Structure formats: C-alpha cells, structure tokens
C-alpha positions as CSV (number, residue, x, y, z in Angstrom):
1,X,5.7,9.5,9.8
2,X,5.9,8.9,13.6
3,X,3.9,6.5,15.1
4,X,2.4,8.3,18.3
5,X,-0.3,6.4,19.1
6,X,0.9,4.8,22.7
7,X,1.4,6.6,25.1
8,X,5.3,7.0,25.6
9,X,6.6,5.9,29.4
10,X,8.7,8.6,31.2
11,X,10.7,6.5,33.0
12,X,12.1,4.7,29.7
13,X,15.3,5.9,28.5
14,X,15.3,8.2,25.3
15,X,17.2,7.7,22.2
16,X,19.3,10.9,21.7
17,X,21.0,12.7,18.5
18,X,24.8,12.4,17.6
19,X,25.6,15.8,16.8
20,X,29.3,17.1,16.6
21,X,31.0,13.9,17.4
22,X,28.8,13.3,20.9
23,X,25.4,12.1,22.1
24,X,23.4,15.0,22.4
25,X,19.7,14.7,24.3
26,X,17.1,16.1,22.6
27,X,15.1,19.4,24.6
28,X,12.3,19.8,22.3
29,X,9.9,17.9,24.8
30,X,8.8,15.5,22.1
31,X,9.2,11.8,22.0
32,X,7.8,9.0,19.8
33,X,7.6,5.3,21.2
34,X,10.1,2.5,19.7
35,X,8.6,-0.9,20.5
36,X,10.1,-4.4,20.3
37,X,7.9,-6.0,18.0
38,X,7.9,-9.5,19.5
39,X,7.0,-8.4,22.6
40,X,4.4,-5.9,21.4
41,X,5.6,-3.0,23.9
42,X,7.5,0.0,24.0
43,X,11.4,-0.2,25.2
44,X,12.2,2.8,24.6
45,X,11.4,6.5,23.2
46,X,13.4,8.5,20.9
47,X,13.5,12.3,20.8
48,X,12.0,13.9,17.8
49,X,14.2,17.4,16.5
50,X,12.7,20.7,16.9
51,X,14.1,23.6,14.6
52,X,16.8,24.4,16.9
53,X,18.2,20.6,16.8
54,X,18.0,20.6,13.1
55,X,19.5,23.6,12.5
56,X,22.7,22.6,15.5
57,X,22.9,19.2,13.4
58,X,23.4,21.0,9.7
59,X,25.9,23.5,11.8
60,X,28.1,21.1,13.3
61,X,28.3,19.2,9.3
62,X,28.9,22.3,7.6
63,X,31.6,23.5,10.3
64,X,33.1,19.7,9.6
65,X,33.3,20.3,6.0
66,X,36.1,22.6,5.0
67,X,38.9,20.3,7.2
68,X,37.0,17.1,6.1
69,X,37.2,18.1,2.3
70,X,40.7,19.2,2.3
71,X,41.9,16.1,4.0
72,X,44.1,13.8,1.6
73,X,42.4,11.0,0.0
74,X,44.8,8.9,1.7
75,X,43.7,10.2,5.0
76,X,40.1,9.7,3.9
77,X,40.5,6.0,3.1
78,X,42.4,5.6,6.3
79,X,39.1,6.1,8.3
80,X,37.0,4.4,5.9
81,X,39.3,1.3,6.6
82,X,39.0,1.5,10.2
83,X,35.8,1.6,9.9
84,X,35.0,-1.4,7.6
85,X,37.3,-3.5,10.2
86,X,35.3,-2.6,13.3
87,X,31.9,-2.9,11.8
88,X,33.0,-6.8,10.1
89,X,34.3,-7.5,13.9
90,X,31.3,-6.4,15.8
91,X,28.1,-6.6,13.5
92,X,27.2,-9.2,15.7
93,X,26.1,-6.2,17.8
94,X,24.7,-4.3,15.3
95,X,22.2,-7.2,14.3
96,X,20.6,-7.6,17.6
97,X,20.0,-4.1,17.7
98,X,18.2,-4.5,14.5
99,X,16.2,-7.4,15.6
100,X,15.3,-5.7,18.6
101,X,13.7,-2.6,17.3
102,X,12.3,-3.8,13.7
103,X,11.5,-7.6,14.5
104,X,13.3,-9.4,11.7
105,X,15.2,-12.4,12.5
106,X,19.1,-11.9,13.8
107,X,20.4,-13.8,10.7
108,X,18.8,-11.5,8.3
109,X,19.9,-8.5,10.3
110,X,23.1,-10.1,9.7
111,X,22.6,-10.5,5.9
112,X,21.3,-6.3,5.7
113,X,24.6,-5.0,7.4
114,X,26.8,-7.3,4.9
115,X,24.8,-5.7,1.5
116,X,25.9,-2.4,3.8
117,X,29.5,-3.7,4.1
118,X,29.9,-4.1,0.1
119,X,29.2,-0.3,0.1
120,X,31.6,0.8,2.7
121,X,34.2,-1.7,0.9
122,X,33.7,-0.1,-2.5
123,X,34.0,3.5,-0.6
124,X,37.6,2.3,0.6
125,X,39.0,2.5,-2.9
126,X,36.7,5.7,-3.8
127,X,40.3,7.2,-5.2
128,X,39.6,5.3,-8.3
129,X,36.3,6.8,-8.6
130,X,37.3,10.6,-7.8
131,X,39.9,10.2,-10.6
132,X,39.4,13.3,-13.3
133,X,40.1,13.5,-17.0
134,X,42.8,15.5,-19.3
135,X,43.1,16.4,-22.6
136,X,46.4,17.7,-24.0
137,X,46.9,20.1,-25.9
138,X,43.3,20.9,-27.4
139,X,44.4,24.3,-29.1
140,X,47.8,25.3,-29.5
141,X,49.4,25.5,-25.9
142,X,46.2,24.8,-24.4
143,X,45.0,21.5,-22.1
144,X,41.7,20.7,-20.7
145,X,41.0,18.7,-17.4
146,X,38.3,17.9,-15.1
147,X,38.4,17.4,-11.2
148,X,35.6,16.0,-9.0
149,X,34.6,18.1,-5.4
150,X,32.6,17.6,-2.6
151,X,29.0,19.0,-2.3
152,X,29.3,19.5,1.0
153,X,26.6,18.9,3.8
154,X,24.5,15.8,2.9
155,X,21.2,15.0,3.9
156,X,20.3,11.1,4.5
157,X,16.5,10.1,5.1
158,X,16.3,6.4,5.6
159,X,13.1,4.2,6.2
160,X,12.7,1.6,9.2
161,X,13.1,-1.7,6.9
162,X,16.9,-1.2,6.7
163,X,18.3,1.2,9.6
164,X,21.6,-0.5,9.0
165,X,21.8,-1.3,5.2
166,X,19.9,1.6,3.7
167,X,21.9,4.6,4.9
168,X,25.3,2.4,4.3
169,X,24.2,2.7,0.2
170,X,24.8,6.3,0.8
171,X,27.1,7.7,3.5
172,X,30.2,5.7,3.1
173,X,30.3,7.1,-0.5
174,X,29.7,10.3,0.8
175,X,32.0,10.6,3.5
176,X,34.6,9.1,1.2
177,X,34.1,11.6,-1.5
178,X,34.8,14.5,1.2
179,X,31.0,15.5,2.5
180,X,29.8,15.6,5.5
181,X,26.4,13.7,6.7
182,X,23.5,14.4,8.7
183,X,21.4,11.3,8.8
184,X,17.8,11.1,9.8
185,X,17.0,7.5,10.5
186,X,13.1,6.1,11.0
187,X,11.9,7.1,14.5
188,X,10.7,3.0,14.6
189,X,14.1,2.0,14.7
190,X,16.6,4.7,15.5
191,X,19.0,2.8,17.7
192,X,21.5,1.4,14.8
193,X,22.3,4.6,13.4
194,X,23.4,5.9,16.7
195,X,25.8,2.5,16.7
196,X,26.9,3.4,14.0
197,X,27.8,7.0,14.7
198,X,29.9,5.7,17.6
199,X,31.9,3.4,15.4
200,X,32.8,6.0,13.2
201,X,33.8,8.0,16.1
202,X,35.5,4.6,17.0
203,X,37.2,4.8,13.7
204,X,38.9,8.2,13.6
205,X,36.3,10.2,11.9
206,X,36.4,14.1,12.8
207,X,33.7,15.3,15.5
208,X,30.9,16.8,12.9
209,X,31.5,14.7,10.0
210,X,28.8,12.5,10.8
211,X,25.7,13.5,12.6
212,X,22.4,11.7,13.6
213,X,19.1,13.8,13.8
214,X,16.1,11.9,15.4
215,X,12.8,13.0,14.2
216,X,9.9,13.1,12.3
217,X,8.3,15.5,9.6
218,X,9.6,18.5,10.9
219,X,13.3,17.1,10.7
220,X,12.6,16.1,6.9
221,X,11.5,19.4,6.2
222,X,14.3,20.9,8.0
223,X,16.9,19.2,6.3
224,X,14.6,20.0,2.7
225,X,14.6,23.6,3.1
226,X,17.7,24.4,4.8
227,X,19.9,26.5,2.9
228,X,23.4,24.9,3.8
229,X,22.1,21.3,2.7
230,X,23.3,20.5,-0.3
231,X,22.1,16.9,-1.2
232,X,19.0,14.7,-0.3
233,X,19.3,10.9,-0.7
234,X,15.8,9.8,0.9
235,X,14.4,6.0,0.8
236,X,10.5,5.6,1.5
237,X,7.3,5.1,-0.2
238,X,6.3,6.8,-3.6
239,X,4.2,9.3,-2.1
240,X,6.7,10.3,0.3
241,X,9.8,10.2,-2.0
242,X,7.8,12.5,-4.4
243,X,7.2,15.3,-1.4
244,X,11.1,14.8,-0.7
245,X,11.9,15.4,-4.6
246,X,9.5,18.2,-5.4
247,X,10.1,20.1,-1.9
248,X,13.9,19.5,-2.3
249,X,14.5,20.2,-6.1
250,X,12.3,23.3,-5.2
251,X,15.2,24.5,-2.6
252,X,17.7,23.9,-5.1
253,X,19.2,21.0,-3.7
254,X,20.3,17.7,-5.4
255,X,18.0,14.5,-4.6
256,X,17.5,11.1,-5.0
257,X,14.4,9.9,-3.9
258,X,14.0,6.0,-4.0
259,X,10.2,5.3,-3.6
260,X,8.0,2.0,-3.3
261,X,7.4,-1.2,-5.5
262,X,5.2,-3.6,-6.4
263,X,8.1,-6.3,-7.9
264,X,6.6,-9.1,-10.0
265,X,8.0,-12.7,-10.6
266,X,7.4,-13.9,-14.0
267,X,7.1,-17.8,-14.1
268,X,7.2,-19.8,-17.6
269,X,6.1,-22.9,-18.0
270,X,9.6,-24.4,-18.5
271,X,11.0,-23.4,-15.2
272,X,12.2,-25.4,-12.1
273,X,9.2,-25.2,-9.8
274,X,10.8,-26.5,-6.8
275,X,13.6,-23.6,-7.1
276,X,10.3,-21.0,-8.1
277,X,8.8,-22.3,-5.0
278,X,11.7,-21.6,-2.9
279,X,12.9,-18.3,-4.2
280,X,9.0,-17.3,-3.7
281,X,9.2,-18.1,-0.4
282,X,12.4,-16.6,0.3
283,X,11.6,-13.7,-1.4
284,X,8.0,-13.0,-0.4
285,X,8.3,-13.7,3.3
286,X,11.9,-12.3,4.2
287,X,12.1,-9.9,6.7
288,X,8.2,-10.7,7.0
289,X,7.9,-8.8,3.2
290,X,9.1,-5.7,4.2
291,X,11.1,-4.7,1.9
292,X,11.1,-2.6,-1.2
293,X,12.6,-5.4,-3.2
294,X,10.6,-8.3,-1.6
295,X,8.4,-10.2,-4.6
296,X,4.7,-9.7,-4.1
297,X,3.3,-11.0,-7.0
298,X,4.1,-14.3,-8.8
299,X,2.9,-14.2,-12.3
300,X,2.4,-17.8,-13.3
301,X,1.9,-18.5,-17.3
302,X,-0.3,-21.2,-17.5
303,X,-0.5,-24.4,-17.2
304,X,1.9,-24.4,-14.3
305,X,-0.2,-22.3,-11.4
306,X,-1.7,-25.0,-9.8
307,X,1.3,-27.2,-8.9
308,X,2.8,-23.9,-8.3
309,X,0.8,-22.7,-5.5
310,X,0.8,-26.0,-3.8
311,X,4.0,-26.1,-3.5
312,X,4.4,-22.5,-2.3
313,X,1.8,-23.3,-0.1
314,X,3.5,-26.4,1.3
315,X,6.6,-24.3,1.9
316,X,4.5,-21.4,3.7
317,X,3.0,-23.9,5.9
318,X,6.0,-25.2,7.3
319,X,7.9,-21.5,7.9
320,X,8.1,-21.1,11.7
321,X,6.7,-17.4,12.6
322,X,8.2,-16.0,16.0
323,X,10.9,-13.8,18.0
324,X,13.8,-13.3,15.6
325,X,15.9,-14.3,18.5
326,X,14.8,-17.8,18.7
327,X,15.8,-18.6,14.9
328,X,13.1,-18.7,13.9
329,X,12.1,-18.2,10.2
330,X,10.1,-15.1,9.9
331,X,9.5,-12.7,12.7
332,X,6.7,-9.5,13.2
333,X,6.2,-6.8,11.8
334,X,7.3,-3.6,12.9
335,X,4.5,-2.2,14.5
336,X,0.8,-3.0,15.6
337,X,-0.7,-0.5,13.3
338,X,1.3,-1.7,10.2
339,X,0.6,-5.1,11.2
340,X,-3.2,-4.3,11.0
341,X,-2.9,-2.1,8.0
342,X,-1.5,-5.6,6.6
343,X,-4.0,-8.0,7.6
344,X,-6.6,-6.3,6.5
345,X,-5.5,-6.9,2.8
346,X,-6.3,-10.5,3.5
347,X,-10.0,-9.5,4.1
348,X,-10.0,-6.9,0.8
349,X,-8.7,-10.2,-1.2
350,X,-11.9,-12.4,-0.5
351,X,-14.2,-9.6,-0.9
352,X,-12.6,-9.4,-4.2
353,X,-13.1,-13.1,-5.4
354,X,-9.9,-14.0,-4.8
355,X,-8.7,-17.5,-2.6
356,X,-6.9,-17.4,0.3
357,X,-4.7,-20.5,0.1
358,X,-2.9,-19.4,3.2
359,X,-4.0,-17.4,5.4
360,X,-1.2,-15.9,8.1
361,X,-4.2,-14.6,10.8
362,X,-4.3,-16.4,14.2
363,X,-1.5,-18.3,13.8
364,X,1.0,-20.2,16.4
365,X,3.9,-18.5,17.3
366,X,7.0,-19.1,19.2
367,X,7.0,-15.4,20.8
368,X,5.0,-13.5,22.9
369,X,1.6,-13.2,22.5
370,X,1.2,-9.9,22.1
371,X,3.6,-9.0,19.3
372,X,2.7,-8.2,16.0
373,X,2.2,-11.1,14.5
374,X,1.2,-12.0,10.8
375,X,1.9,-15.4,9.2
376,X,3.1,-16.1,5.6
377,X,-0.1,-15.3,3.5
378,X,-0.7,-16.6,0.1
379,X,-3.4,-15.6,-2.0
380,X,-4.1,-17.1,-5.6
381,X,-6.4,-15.9,-8.5
382,X,-6.3,-12.5,-7.5
383,X,-8.0,-10.0,-10.0
384,X,-5.7,-7.2,-11.1
385,X,-8.0,-4.4,-10.4
386,X,-7.8,-6.0,-6.7
387,X,-6.2,-3.5,-4.0
388,X,-4.0,-6.6,-3.2
389,X,-2.5,-6.6,-6.9
390,X,-1.9,-2.7,-7.0
391,X,-1.0,-1.3,-3.5
392,X,2.7,-1.9,-2.0
393,X,1.6,-3.7,0.9
394,X,5.0,-4.2,2.5
395,X,4.1,-7.5,4.3
396,X,4.2,-11.1,4.2
397,X,1.4,-11.2,1.7
398,X,2.0,-12.9,-1.6
399,X,-0.3,-12.9,-4.7
400,X,-0.4,-15.2,-7.6
401,X,-2.0,-13.9,-10.7
402,X,-2.3,-16.0,-13.6
403,X,-1.8,-15.6,-17.4
404,X,-2.0,-17.2,-20.2
405,X,1.4,-16.1,-22.1
406,X,4.9,-14.5,-22.0
407,X,3.4,-11.4,-23.7
408,X,0.6,-11.1,-21.6
409,X,3.0,-11.5,-18.5
410,X,5.5,-8.7,-19.4
411,X,2.7,-6.3,-20.5
412,X,1.1,-7.1,-16.9
413,X,4.2,-5.8,-15.3
414,X,4.9,-3.0,-17.6
415,X,1.5,-1.6,-16.9
416,X,2.2,-1.1,-13.3
417,X,2.8,2.2,-11.3
418,X,6.1,0.9,-10.1
419,X,9.5,-0.3,-12.1
420,X,11.5,-1.2,-9.2
421,X,12.7,-4.8,-9.1
422,X,11.3,-7.9,-11.4
423,X,12.6,-11.5,-11.9
424,X,12.0,-14.3,-14.2
425,X,12.1,-18.1,-13.9
426,X,12.7,-20.4,-17.3
427,X,15.6,-22.2,-18.8
428,X,14.9,-20.6,-21.8
429,X,17.9,-18.1,-23.3
430,X,15.2,-16.7,-25.6
431,X,12.7,-15.7,-23.5
432,X,15.2,-14.3,-21.0
433,X,16.6,-12.0,-23.7
434,X,13.2,-10.8,-24.8
435,X,12.2,-10.5,-21.2
436,X,15.6,-7.8,-20.3
437,X,15.0,-6.1,-23.5
438,X,11.0,-5.7,-23.0
439,X,10.7,-5.3,-19.4
440,X,10.4,-1.5,-18.3
441,X,11.9,-2.0,-14.7
442,X,15.3,-0.8,-13.3
443,X,16.6,-4.2,-11.9
444,X,16.1,-7.7,-13.2
445,X,16.4,-11.2,-11.8
446,X,16.8,-14.0,-14.2
447,X,16.7,-17.0,-11.9
448,X,17.1,-14.6,-8.7
449,X,14.5,-13.7,-6.9
450,X,15.9,-10.4,-5.4
451,X,17.9,-8.4,-7.9
452,X,20.0,-6.2,-5.4
453,X,22.8,-5.6,-7.3
454,X,26.4,-5.3,-5.9
455,X,27.7,-2.2,-4.6
456,X,29.9,-1.7,-7.9
457,X,26.6,-0.9,-9.8
458,X,24.0,1.3,-8.6
459,X,20.8,0.5,-6.6
460,X,17.0,1.8,-8.0
461,X,14.0,1.5,-10.2
462,X,12.1,3.1,-12.6
463,X,9.1,5.4,-12.8
464,X,7.3,6.0,-9.3
465,X,10.0,3.7,-7.7
466,X,12.8,6.7,-8.2
467,X,12.2,10.2,-8.6
468,X,15.5,12.1,-10.0
469,X,17.9,10.8,-12.0
470,X,20.6,9.0,-10.0
471,X,20.3,5.7,-8.2
472,X,22.0,4.6,-5.1
473,X,25.3,3.8,-4.8
474,X,27.9,2.3,-7.4
475,X,29.0,5.1,-9.9
476,X,26.0,7.1,-9.8
477,X,26.4,7.3,-6.2
478,X,29.7,8.8,-6.9
479,X,28.1,11.6,-9.3
480,X,25.6,12.2,-7.1
481,X,28.1,13.2,-4.0
482,X,30.3,15.2,-6.5
483,X,30.4,17.8,-8.7
484,X,32.5,18.4,-11.6
485,X,35.2,21.0,-12.4
486,X,36.2,21.6,-16.2
487,X,39.3,23.8,-16.3
488,X,41.0,25.0,-19.4
489,X,44.4,25.8,-18.6
490,X,47.1,27.8,-20.6
491,X,50.9,28.1,-19.4
492,X,52.2,32.0,-20.8
493,X,54.0,31.6,-23.7
494,X,56.1,34.5,-25.2
495,X,54.0,34.5,-28.4
496,X,50.6,35.0,-27.2
497,X,47.7,36.5,-29.6
498,X,47.1,39.9,-27.8
499,X,43.5,41.2,-27.8
500,X,41.1,39.5,-29.6
501,X,37.3,39.9,-28.6
502,X,36.3,37.4,-30.7
503,X,34.4,34.0,-29.3
504,X,37.2,31.4,-28.1
505,X,38.3,29.2,-31.3
506,X,40.2,26.4,-31.4
507,X,43.5,26.2,-33.3
C-alpha cells in the first residue's frame, strides 16, 4: 500500500494526522513520499501511523461518540448544512490540492468534489431516512415500532484516485446518523482529507467526531482488528477489498468493501458512432483512466468496429496531455511506478497479437519532462485471453474487442470476474430492455458511458467488485451506518392476563 521507492527528504513538510479536532504530528518515525505527478518530484512526506497513533485516533472517536450520537437530529443537521455551505464556497481550494497530489486536471477535480457534495446534500435530509416504523394494536393493547441508531466508531479506508469524492460517499451519512469517523486516506494523496477535517472543524463539528489517520497497511489492519471499531467502508483493488472484508468480518465488524472493475461498453450497429466515440474518449481517458468506473473495453458488434476505431483514434490523437493546472485534457498518472506498470500493457498487447492504434508512450506533453506521463492509448483486436483484457489496468488504455452479435457481447460481459459498471449504446429500445435484464452488472448506463448513480441511489457492483451486502450512499448507506431496534410495547391495563409460561401469541 505504500510507495517508498524514493528516498524521502527530511527538509520537506510532513502531512500530520487529525485527531481530536487538531493536527497531530506523527511520532512513528515512518514516512512515505507524496509526489506532484506533473513535476515528477516529491513535494512532501506523510507520517505513517504506528499502533499508539492508531489507538489514539480510535479512542478520540470513541470518546466523542456518546455526546454526538445523543445530539438532536436538528443540531446535527445544522452542522451538515454549514459544512455544505463551506465546501461549496471553497471547493476550488480543494481541487487545487487534489491536482497537486493526484495529477488529474483541475476541472476533473472539481467534478469529483461536486459528486461528493451530492452525498453531503443527501445527508442534510437524513432525518427522513432515519425514521422508524410503527404498527398499532398488533395484539390487544400491544404496539410494535422500530428505531434506527448509530453503530459507534466507523473506519473509512479510501483510495488514491478520488481523495475527496470516495470519502464523501461515506462520512456525511455516517456522521449525520450519529456515528464518529476515522478516515484513513491513501498515503499517495493525503492532504485532501486533512483539508476536509479542518472544514468540519470550521463548520462546528465537535472534536473527535471526524479524525484522519494517515498510514499504510499497519493503519488499515489496526482499524480492521480494533474492538472499538464497529464498521469499515473500503474502496480499492479487489485483492485488498477481499482481504478487508474477510479480516473485518472475522473481527465482528460490519464491512462494505468495494473492489476493482473491468467496465465494458457494448456498441450495437445502430448506435450514433460520433456519440460513442466521444463517450469512449470521456470514459476511457478522463482522469487518465484512474477511475473504477472508467470504460476500459469497448465491445463493438460488427460491422461497425473499423469506423468506430477510426473515430476514437482521431479524437485520442487530439487530446492534450500535460499539467492539470494548465487546462490540459488529461494529466499524469499518480506515480512513476504505476505509470510504468500501465505502459507495460502496451508491450503485452503487441506480444498477444493486438493492434496498437494509438500509442501513449513518448508523447509530447504540456508539462515537465519528469512527470509521470502516458498519453491516451487505443488497442484494437484485443484477444480475450490477453492480460490487456482480463487485468484491471487502471490507466489510459482503451481496448477494442470485436464480436459478431448482441448475444455474444452480453455473454462476454457476464463472463468476467468483475461486475461493477457497464454501458450500452444503441437506439433500439428492445435491445436496451434485454440488456438491462440480462447483463450481470451492478450499474448500467444506457447511452451514458459512466453510470455513477446520484446520491439518492446506491453505488456498487456485483461479483468481485463488491464484498459485503451493502453498497455506498443512498438508502443502503443509511442502513449500513445504523442498526435497528424493534420495540414491542404494552402500557399496563388493570385486566392483565396474569402468569402464562406459554410462548407469546398475538390475540
């Protein structure tokens, strides 16, 4: 989980934790480098938590839980509304931070923040979703009703690719429901989490309700095994998601672990190919392909593949790759090691007999030569046995697979290990209806390339894209961060039935 391939510089600033409502400098003696990917240099270090710091963050959240969970919904919502106002007014600051550590262009960073804002806005109305149910007179003089209560301390482990949006899928609902939070951001781009912590403080959130614990595997394991942590929300690769799910549940925790993806776009012969080409560019190369909802495979139903590939290639060659602060179309990848790994798939494609139509290696960029650059890459006629097809590449590499029919395209999508997102492009309503019923994927786009649902619906895939029974945000997020009590109530009547050792029956 930690990129320690470069020697850290002691003179650089060190990103601290946020514990108990204040910055807390790490004393573990361990750090990891944080790069500016467009410059290719280390700009700061981040402290990696040890056991004492892990325990301190969890203890801070546990100490804050009783008072926060007992605070009225109205007063909790007042803090949420203030946080929403501050975030909307100052999201430009956050976008600049994201670009400086992740590399995505500023406009894309602003888009990420806006999608996170949707969940904050959903959480401001959480009182409606926390309502219980009531059944009057289920038996003579007996009523039954339910209430929803917070869990306690919840841990959030978020990935590098969305340092603001992914944590915001979770913490607004968790906090609005009365829980307290320990957020473990990616050590590759940790500063966004610290900025959010300061904003919560400014919004009036009590100390200890939102904590930021920087770290690597030791911090993750600490959250997974600590007895005072009630639940874990995770987004990352499938192997780590599976590990988080198995370890967390083995220690009695509620876990939602969102894993990897290999998202397909099925293109039928009647589709508008200009729309398809634009959508493939947007969904394949936005954020340099470092999105769990990126389209990485275009499944073209013949005879449209040749024309479609030409249209995508023309657009890909016109994209401007460079420093995200210079209004480029696409920025760098997050680290040199990740860039080199992604670029290696171009060699694999050639070895496997695929055709590299657009090669992103060695391109001219609008940025420093040392940046972690890889331009848009388009690979046609990719064999489904190739690792270019089977692996989650997580970079600007778009594969074209040709199939003879709709049925073979759906079968191909359903045969994969992942089931995160998919899309179909067509003007045939009957084909759409079949597709949405037959495809075994959790999120579906119809002429929409990146089918991320709005906050009132829940985000998550199937198969190896999700471990656990509950997806992120929406109604499922509310259920995840609360537990239900069912209460059977009788107010005493002078004519009570006396002693009866039989099993209770309704009458």
